[in-house]
C-alpha positions in Angstrom: 23.9 -6.1 14.6 22.5 -5.9 11.1 19.0 -7.0 10.4 18.3 -10.3 8.8 18.4 -10.8 5.0 14.8 -10.0 3.5 12.4 -13.1 3.0 11.4 -13.7 -0.6 7.6 -13.5 -0.8 6.0 -15.4 -3.9 4.3 -13.3 -6.5 0.9 -15.2 -5.6 0.9 -13.6 -2.4 -0.7 -10.1 -2.1 0.2 -7.5 0.7 -2.6 -5.1 1.4 -2.2 -1.8 3.0 -4.8 0.9 3.9 -3.8 4.4 3.8 -5.7 8.0 4.1 -3.9 11.0 2.7 -1.0 10.3 5.1 2.1 9.5 2.5 4.7 10.1 5.2 3.2 7.0 7.1 2.4 4.8 4.1 6.3 5.3 3.1 7.6 4.5 6.5 5.2 1.2 6.3 6.4 0.1 2.9 9.9 0.6 3.7 9.6 -1.1 7.0 8.0 -4.2 5.2 10.8 -4.0 2.3 13.6 -4.1 4.9 12.4 -7.6 6.0 10.5 -8.9 2.8 10.8 -8.8 -0.8 8.6 -9.7 -3.6 4.8 -10.0 -3.4 2.2 -7.9 -5.2 1.1 -4.9 -3.6 -2.4 -3.4 -3.4 -2.8 -0.2 -1.5 -6.3 1.3 -0.8 -6.1 5.2 -0.7 -9.0 6.5 1.4 -8.3 10.1 0.5 -10.5 11.7 -2.0 -7.5 14.3 -3.0 -6.5 13.7 -6.3 -3.0 15.1 -5.6 -2.4 12.5 -2.7 -3.7 9.8 -5.1 -1.5 10.8 -7.9 1.6 11.1 -5.7 1.0 7.7 -4.2 0.9 6.3 -7.8 4.0 8.2 -8.7 6.1 7.1 -5.6 4.9 3.4 -6.1 4.6 2.7 -9.7 5.0 -1.2 -8.9 1.7 -1.1 -6.7 -1.7 -1.0 -7.6 -3.5 2.2 -6.0 -7.1 1.6 -5.2 -9.2 4.7 -4.5 -12.7 6.1 -5.1 -14.7 9.4 -5.3 -15.8 8.9 -1.7 -14.0 8.3 1.9 -14.9 4.4 3.0 -13.1 4.5 6.3 -11.1 1.7 7.5 -13.6 -1.3 7.0 -14.5 0.1 3.5 -11.0 0.2 2.4 -10.5 -3.2 3.7 -13.8 -4.3 1.5 -12.2 -2.8 -1.2 -9.0 -4.6 -0.9 -10.8 -7.9 -1.0 -12.9 -6.9 -3.9 -9.8 -6.2 -6.0 
């Protein structure tokens, strides 16, 4: 049995995702979401301070806004960063 067709999410809905250097898990999360949903605006709070990880995330997801900073914030700080965006 195949999955149902994706639901169209309006562009005035923001999907917020936190990540910390695990691009493999970020990729699985976004792929899973995209299986069932299309549209929306993505914000990714990448809490890694590794410039290579941040650059790779931006390269993989050019249609999504990657938020990062010089210091690791932890989960709650990353969520606060998303709210502030």
